[in-house]
C-alpha positions as CSV (number, residue, x, y, z in Angstrom):
1,M,296.7,25.7,61.3
2,S,293.0,24.8,61.5
3,T,290.4,25.0,58.8
4,S,286.6,25.6,59.4
5,I,284.1,24.4,56.8
6,G,280.5,25.6,56.8
7,V,280.8,27.6,60.0
8,R,278.8,30.9,60.1
9,T,281.1,33.7,61.3
10,R,280.0,36.5,63.6
11,P,278.7,39.4,61.5
12,T,280.2,42.8,61.9
13,F,278.5,46.1,61.2
14,G,278.5,46.9,57.5
15,S,279.8,43.5,56.4
16,P,277.7,40.6,54.9
17,V,277.1,37.4,56.7
18,K,279.2,34.5,55.4
19,S,277.9,31.0,55.1
20,G,279.3,27.8,54.0
21,P,278.0,25.0,51.8
22,L,276.5,23.0,54.7
23,L,274.3,26.0,55.8
24,S,273.2,26.6,52.3
25,A,272.2,23.0,51.9
26,A,270.3,23.2,55.2
27,L,268.4,26.3,54.1
28,L,267.5,24.6,50.8
29,S,266.2,21.5,52.6
30,L,264.1,23.7,55.0
31,S,262.6,25.6,52.0
32,A,261.7,22.3,50.4
33,I,260.0,21.2,53.6
34,L,258.0,24.4,53.9
35,I,256.8,24.1,50.3
36,A,256.1,20.4,50.3
37,A,254.5,20.1,53.8
38,P,251.0,21.5,52.8
39,L,251.0,19.5,49.6
40,L,251.6,16.2,51.3
41,A,248.6,16.7,53.5
42,D,246.2,17.5,50.7
43,T,243.2,15.2,50.6
44,S,240.0,15.5,48.5
45,V,236.6,13.9,48.9
46,R,233.9,13.5,46.2
47,F,230.3,13.0,47.3
48,D,227.4,11.4,45.4
49,A,223.8,10.8,46.0
50,G,220.7,9.5,44.1
51,Q,218.3,11.8,42.4
52,T,215.0,10.3,43.6
53,V,213.8,8.8,46.8
54,A,210.7,6.6,47.4
55,C,208.9,7.5,50.6
56,H,206.8,5.0,52.5
57,N,203.7,5.9,54.5
58,I,204.3,4.8,58.2
59,T,201.3,6.6,59.8
60,T,200.2,4.7,62.9
61,P,196.6,4.7,64.1
62,E,197.8,6.5,67.3
63,F,199.4,9.3,65.2
64,A,196.3,9.6,63.0
65,A,194.1,9.9,66.1
66,D,196.3,12.6,67.7
67,H,197.1,14.5,64.5
68,P,194.1,14.4,62.2
69,G,194.9,15.7,58.7
70,E,198.6,14.7,58.9
71,Q,200.7,11.7,57.8
72,L,204.1,10.2,58.6
73,W,206.6,9.2,55.9
74,E,209.9,7.5,55.9
75,A,212.7,8.2,53.4
76,K,216.1,6.4,53.2
77,L,219.0,8.2,51.6
78,E,222.2,6.6,50.3
79,V,225.2,9.0,50.2
80,S,228.6,7.9,48.9
81,S,232.0,9.4,49.3
82,L,235.3,8.7,47.5
83,I,238.5,9.8,49.2
84,S,241.6,10.7,47.3
85,G,244.7,11.1,49.5
86,N,245.4,10.4,53.1
87,E,242.2,9.5,55.0
88,R,243.9,10.0,58.4
89,V,243.8,13.8,58.0
90,L,240.0,13.8,57.7
91,Q,238.2,15.2,60.8
92,H,234.6,14.6,60.0
93,Y,231.8,14.6,57.4
94,F,228.9,17.1,57.8
95,Y,225.5,16.4,56.1
96,Q,222.6,18.7,56.2
97,V,219.1,17.9,54.8
98,D,216.5,20.6,54.3
99,M,212.9,20.3,53.2
100,I,212.0,22.7,50.4
101,D,208.4,22.8,51.5
102,Q,208.3,24.8,54.7
103,E,205.1,23.0,55.9
104,I,207.0,19.7,56.2
105,K,208.9,18.9,59.4
106,F,211.2,16.1,60.5
107,V,210.2,14.0,63.6
108,D,212.9,11.4,63.7
109,Y,216.2,10.4,62.0
110,L,219.0,7.8,62.0
111,P,221.8,7.5,62.9
112,Q,221.3,9.2,66.3
113,T,224.2,10.6,68.3
114,T,226.6,7.6,68.9
115,L,229.5,6.9,71.2
116,E,232.0,4.1,70.5
117,S,235.0,2.7,72.3
118,P,238.1,1.0,70.7
119,Y,237.9,-1.6,73.5
120,A,235.6,-4.6,73.1
121,D,235.3,-5.4,76.8
122,P,235.5,-3.5,80.1
123,V,239.1,-2.5,81.1
124,N,240.5,-4.7,83.9
125,V,242.4,-2.8,86.6
126,E,244.5,-4.5,89.2
127,R,246.3,-2.8,92.1
128,K,248.7,-4.4,94.6
129,D,249.9,-2.9,97.8
130,E,252.6,-4.7,99.8
131,R,254.1,-3.6,103.1
132,S,256.9,-5.4,105.0
133,R,258.3,-4.6,108.4
134,S,261.6,-6.2,109.2
135,A,264.3,-6.0,111.7
136,G,266.9,-7.5,109.3
137,I,265.5,-8.6,105.9
138,S,267.8,-7.8,103.0
139,V,266.2,-7.4,99.6
140,T,268.2,-7.4,96.3
141,W,266.7,-6.3,92.9
142,D,267.9,-8.3,90.0
143,T,265.9,-9.7,87.1
144,L,263.7,-11.2,89.8
145,V,263.2,-10.0,93.4
146,K,265.3,-12.1,95.7
147,V,264.7,-11.9,99.4
148,A,267.5,-13.0,101.7
149,P,266.2,-13.7,105.2
150,T,268.3,-13.0,108.3
151,A,267.9,-14.1,111.8
152,N,265.7,-11.2,112.6
153,A,261.9,-11.6,112.6
154,G,259.6,-9.7,110.3
155,T,256.0,-9.4,109.0
156,K,254.7,-8.8,105.5
157,S,251.1,-7.9,104.5
158,S,249.7,-7.8,100.9
159,T,246.5,-6.2,99.6
160,Q,245.2,-6.9,96.0
161,V,242.2,-5.1,94.5
162,R,240.7,-6.0,91.1
163,Y,237.9,-4.2,89.3
164,N,236.6,-3.4,85.9
165,L,236.2,0.1,84.4
166,L,233.8,0.9,81.6
167,P,235.8,1.5,78.4
168,P,236.3,5.1,77.4
169,K,234.1,6.2,74.5
170,E,234.4,8.8,71.8
171,Q,231.7,10.5,69.7
172,V,231.6,9.1,66.2
173,A,228.2,10.3,65.1
174,A,226.2,13.4,66.1
175,S,222.8,14.4,64.8
176,G,220.0,16.8,65.5
177,T,217.4,19.2,64.0
178,L,217.8,22.6,62.4
179,R,215.4,25.5,61.6
180,R,212.6,24.4,63.9
181,S,212.7,20.8,62.7
182,R,212.6,21.8,59.0
183,G,216.1,20.4,58.6
184,V,218.4,17.8,60.2
185,Y,222.1,17.3,60.3
186,F,224.6,14.5,60.7
187,K,228.2,14.7,61.7
188,L,230.3,11.6,61.2
189,R,233.8,11.0,62.5
190,P,236.3,8.3,61.6
191,S,237.0,5.6,64.2
192,T,239.0,2.4,64.5
193,Q,235.9,0.5,63.7
194,H,234.4,2.6,60.9
195,T,235.7,4.4,57.9
196,L,234.2,7.5,56.4
197,E,234.7,6.3,52.8
198,G,231.9,4.4,51.0
199,G,228.2,4.4,51.2
200,K,226.3,5.6,54.2
201,E,222.5,5.2,54.8
202,F,220.4,7.9,56.5
203,A,216.8,7.3,57.5
204,L,214.4,10.3,57.9
205,V,210.8,10.4,59.2
206,F,208.8,13.5,58.4
207,R,205.2,14.7,58.8
208,T,203.1,16.1,56.0
209,P,199.6,17.3,55.4
210,A,197.3,14.4,54.4
211,G,197.4,13.6,50.7
212,W,201.1,14.4,50.2
213,R,202.4,12.7,47.1
214,A,205.7,14.3,46.1
215,G,208.2,17.0,46.9
216,A,211.9,17.7,47.1
217,M,214.7,18.1,49.7
218,L,218.2,19.6,49.6
219,L,221.2,17.6,50.7
220,R,224.5,19.4,51.5
221,C,227.7,17.4,52.2
222,E,231.1,18.7,53.3
223,A,234.3,17.0,54.5
224,K,236.7,18.7,56.9
225,S,240.3,17.8,57.1
226,T,243.5,18.9,58.9
227,K,246.1,20.6,56.7
228,K,249.5,20.5,58.2
229,S,252.2,23.0,57.5
230,F,255.6,23.7,59.1
231,F,254.2,26.2,61.5
232,K,250.6,25.2,62.3
233,N,247.7,22.9,61.6
234,E,244.5,24.3,60.2
235,T,241.0,22.9,59.4
236,V,240.1,23.2,55.7
237,S,237.4,21.9,53.5
238,A,238.4,18.7,51.6
239,G,235.3,18.6,49.4
240,S,231.6,19.4,49.3
241,G,228.5,18.6,47.4
242,L,224.9,20.0,46.9
243,F,222.2,17.6,45.7
244,M,218.5,18.1,45.0
245,L,216.5,14.9,45.8
246,A,213.0,14.4,44.3
247,L,210.7,12.6,46.7
248,Y,207.6,10.6,45.8
249,Q,205.1,8.3,47.4
250,A,206.1,4.7,46.9
251,G,203.5,3.0,44.7
252,D,202.3,6.2,43.1
253,A,203.2,5.9,39.4
254,E,202.3,9.4,38.5
255,A,204.3,10.9,41.4
256,K,207.3,8.7,40.4
257,A,207.2,9.9,36.8
258,A,207.0,13.5,37.9
259,A,210.0,13.0,40.3
260,L,212.0,11.5,37.4
261,R,211.2,14.4,35.1
262,Y,212.2,16.8,37.9
263,A,215.5,15.0,38.4
264,E,216.3,14.9,34.7
265,A,215.5,18.6,34.2
266,E,217.6,19.6,37.2
267,S,220.6,17.6,35.9
268,K,220.4,19.2,32.5
269,L,220.2,22.7,34.0
270,R,223.3,22.1,36.0
271,E,225.2,20.7,33.0
272,S,224.3,23.6,30.7
273,A,225.1,26.2,33.4
274,H,228.5,24.5,33.9
275,R,229.3,24.5,30.2
276,E,228.4,28.2,29.8
277,R,229.9,29.3,33.2
278,S,232.4,31.7,31.6
279,V,229.7,33.5,29.6
280,I,227.4,33.7,32.7
281,A,230.3,35.1,34.8
282,K,230.6,38.1,32.5
283,Q,226.9,38.8,33.0
284,Q,227.4,38.6,36.8
285,A,229.9,41.5,36.7
286,S,228.8,45.1,37.3
287,V,228.4,47.2,34.2
288,H,230.2,50.5,34.0
289,F,229.3,53.3,31.6
290,P,231.2,56.6,31.3
291,L,229.8,59.4,33.4
292,S,227.1,57.2,35.0
293,E,226.6,55.1,38.0
294,P,227.7,51.4,37.8
295,Q,224.8,49.2,36.8
296,P,224.0,46.0,38.8
297,P,224.9,42.6,37.4
298,R,222.5,41.4,34.7
299,V,222.6,37.9,36.3
300,P,222.6,37.8,40.2
301,A,225.2,35.8,42.0
302,G,224.0,32.5,43.3
303,W,221.1,32.4,40.8
304,L,221.4,28.7,40.1
305,E,221.3,27.6,43.8
306,R,218.3,29.9,44.5
307,L,216.5,28.6,41.5
308,L,217.0,25.0,42.7
309,I,216.2,25.3,46.3
310,T,213.2,27.7,46.4
311,P,209.7,26.5,45.7
312,G,209.0,29.4,43.3
313,D,210.8,30.8,40.3
314,A,213.3,32.9,42.3
315,N,212.6,36.0,40.1
316,W,213.6,34.0,37.0
317,S,212.0,36.4,34.5
318,Q,214.2,39.3,35.7
319,Y,217.5,37.8,34.5
320,A,216.6,34.8,32.2
321,G,217.0,37.0,29.1
322,H,220.7,37.6,29.9
323,L,221.5,33.9,30.2
324,P,222.8,31.9,27.2
325,R,220.0,30.4,25.1
326,E,220.8,26.8,26.1
327,V,220.8,27.7,29.8
328,K,217.6,29.7,29.5
329,H,215.8,26.7,27.8
330,S,217.1,24.3,30.5
331,G,215.9,26.7,33.2
332,E,212.4,26.9,31.7
333,L,212.2,23.1,31.5
334,F,213.2,22.8,35.1
335,L,210.7,25.3,36.3
336,S,208.0,23.4,34.5
337,A,209.1,20.1,36.1
338,K,209.2,21.7,39.5
339,S,205.8,23.1,39.2
340,E,204.4,19.8,38.1
341,L,206.0,18.0,41.1
342,Y,204.6,20.4,43.6
343,D,201.2,20.5,42.0
344,L,200.8,16.8,42.8
345,Q,200.3,17.8,46.5
346,R,197.1,19.6,45.5
347,R,195.8,16.7,43.4
348,V,195.1,13.9,46.0
349,Q,194.7,10.5,44.5
């Protein structure tokens, strides 16, 4: 008599499938893998950037002669990232910088598109080609090749070629312009020589009308990672950030003070909007009254981002009265600071 443990029997019509304890354990293990696999690959990234940037006038005599009434400025940005989780699943970071003032255009930027190789030197390649013609040579292959000559005569020729190949390279940084040079982007990838985590410096050169003193730019950051599951891999966002950067002419005390007030007002507006986000969300829902058409939201979706990134007031007066009092007050202070910052461009020193 034989006994079978954990063997699945052939099902018959109308009868349930029988399974033993081994199969049940296997199914439980598989379920655990399916549930845990996505969680093990979760990685998050937090970005951070400064609030103000000092810009230096780098206008050359040649540029001034060719472009009267314009100037060149250089701004250096420091952007940091903190990775939580497995860095190896990160695919790339994407940064986008946009000027708020549409009259300002970028003319240069660093880093440029960069290729790197994991090899420090060229790759050495050696090829050997041996041919032997024999009437009676016996060759035995052991740990070493042993040739046992016989009485028959034979000839042997050998050709050896050595050369160097350039090491293969992979793209670790890509950059370019957007929106007819009113924006620039940077895409950074990890490599064996560089990590994505930590501080990264970006240099930007832009052209402005003569007499420029202050302004603002928008910085967007996003990290993309690979999320692995039992069935497939997918690209997901591992974190993002949106930062307003106040620009001012280095050495201009009035412009620096205006940039600092702008940065402080922007920070307070974000904080108050975050604290009152649940109240604001109710005002962003459509209003329904019996026997009437639904009314549009009292506060439009995306109001905060539009208020931050547009030079004007983004129709502030149409919805400001429906915001919590603290948020409304912070918004009015920010609009005042923004107006002061941009008015400096019309007041040449």
